[in-house]
C-alpha positions as CSV (number, residue, x, y, z in Angstrom):
1,X,101.3,102.0,95.5
2,X,101.4,103.7,98.9
3,X,100.4,107.3,99.3
4,X,103.1,109.9,99.5
5,X,103.5,112.0,102.7
6,X,101.7,115.0,101.3
7,X,98.6,112.8,100.5
8,X,98.8,111.2,104.0
9,X,98.8,114.7,105.7
10,X,96.2,115.9,103.1
11,X,98.3,119.0,102.2
12,X,99.8,120.6,99.2
13,X,103.5,120.1,98.3
14,X,104.1,123.8,98.9
15,X,102.5,123.9,102.3
16,X,104.2,126.0,105.0
17,X,105.6,124.4,108.2
18,X,102.6,125.9,110.1
19,X,100.1,124.2,107.8
20,X,102.1,120.9,108.0
21,X,102.0,121.1,111.8
22,X,98.3,122.0,111.9
23,X,97.4,119.1,109.5
24,X,99.4,116.7,111.6
25,X,97.7,117.7,114.8
26,X,94.2,117.6,113.2
27,X,94.8,114.1,111.7
28,X,96.6,112.8,114.8
29,X,93.6,113.7,116.9
30,X,91.1,112.3,114.3
31,X,92.9,108.9,114.1
32,X,94.2,108.6,117.7
33,X,93.5,105.0,118.8
34,X,92.1,106.0,122.2
35,X,89.4,108.0,120.5
36,X,88.2,105.1,118.3
37,X,85.8,102.2,118.7
38,X,87.3,98.8,119.5
39,X,86.5,97.7,115.9
40,X,88.6,100.5,114.4
41,X,91.5,100.8,116.8
42,X,93.9,98.6,114.8
43,X,93.2,100.5,111.6
44,X,93.6,103.8,113.5
45,X,96.9,102.7,114.9
46,X,98.2,101.9,111.4
47,X,97.0,105.2,110.0
48,X,98.5,107.1,112.9
49,X,101.9,105.5,112.3
50,X,101.8,106.7,108.7
51,X,100.8,110.2,109.8
52,X,103.6,110.3,112.3
53,X,106.1,109.1,109.7
54,X,104.9,111.7,107.2
55,X,105.1,114.5,109.8
56,X,108.5,113.5,111.0
57,X,109.8,113.7,107.4
58,X,108.0,116.8,106.3
59,X,108.5,118.9,109.5
60,X,112.3,118.7,109.2
61,X,113.6,120.9,106.4
62,X,116.6,118.6,105.5
63,X,114.4,115.4,105.4
64,X,111.7,117.3,103.5
65,X,114.3,118.4,100.9
66,X,115.6,114.8,100.4
67,X,112.1,113.5,100.3
68,X,111.1,116.0,97.6
69,X,114.1,115.1,95.5
70,X,113.3,111.4,95.8
71,X,109.7,112.0,94.7
72,X,110.9,114.0,91.7
73,X,113.3,111.3,90.6
74,X,110.7,108.6,90.9
75,X,107.8,110.4,89.2
76,X,106.8,109.6,85.7
77,X,105.0,111.7,83.1
78,X,101.3,111.4,82.6
79,X,101.9,110.0,79.1
80,X,104.2,107.3,80.4
81,X,101.7,106.5,83.1
82,X,98.9,106.1,80.5
83,X,101.1,103.9,78.4
84,X,101.8,101.7,81.3
85,X,98.2,101.6,82.2
86,X,97.2,100.5,78.7
87,X,99.9,97.8,78.6
88,X,98.6,96.6,82.0
89,X,95.1,96.3,80.7
90,X,96.2,94.4,77.6
91,X,98.2,92.0,79.8
92,X,95.2,91.5,82.1
93,X,93.0,90.6,79.1
94,X,95.6,88.1,77.8
95,X,95.9,86.5,81.2
96,X,92.1,86.3,81.4
97,X,91.9,84.5,78.1
98,X,94.8,82.3,79.0
99,X,93.1,81.3,82.3
100,X,89.8,80.7,80.5
101,X,91.4,78.4,77.9
102,X,93.4,76.7,80.7
103,X,90.1,76.1,82.6
104,X,88.5,74.7,79.4
105,X,91.5,72.3,79.0
106,X,91.2,71.3,82.6
107,X,87.5,70.8,82.3
108,X,88.1,68.7,79.1
109,X,90.7,66.6,80.9
110,X,88.3,66.1,83.9
111,X,85.5,65.1,81.6
112,X,87.7,62.7,79.7
113,X,88.8,61.1,83.0
114,X,85.2,60.8,84.1
115,X,84.3,59.1,80.8
116,X,87.2,56.8,81.1
117,X,86.3,55.8,84.7
118,X,82.7,55.1,83.6
119,X,83.8,52.9,80.7
120,X,86.2,51.0,83.0
121,X,83.4,50.4,85.5
122,X,81.2,49.1,82.7
123,X,84.0,46.8,81.6
124,X,84.4,45.4,85.1
125,X,80.7,44.5,85.2
126,X,80.7,42.6,81.9
127,X,82.9,39.8,80.8
128,X,84.4,40.4,77.4
129,X,86.0,37.8,75.2
130,X,88.4,38.8,72.5
131,X,88.9,36.8,69.4
132,X,91.5,37.2,66.8
133,X,90.6,37.3,63.2
134,X,93.2,35.8,60.9
């Protein structure tokens, strides 16, 4: 899940326009690509894009209002979140067990193929005669 704009700017939801602007300027300077090492420039560019997007939305009262309404409509209660988390953990365990048994079946099939190949090789090296018993 991506961070929301308040988390990106590291501010409270009730922050004033002045605080929003100050947070933007501070973070924009901190993550400006020209002030970064070559190794961190790409990461800084991506972070700065997110900061600019967050500031553009939160600095305009109309956009901020729409954004806040969107967040409210998409948020879930802590109980619902905990239920989803528990269900996710159960599914992960089930998947882990399924993968383990699948690996066991795959290993068994591989082992059987190896045994079959070995027995065929032995048969090729020996001549067998088959007789019928009546």
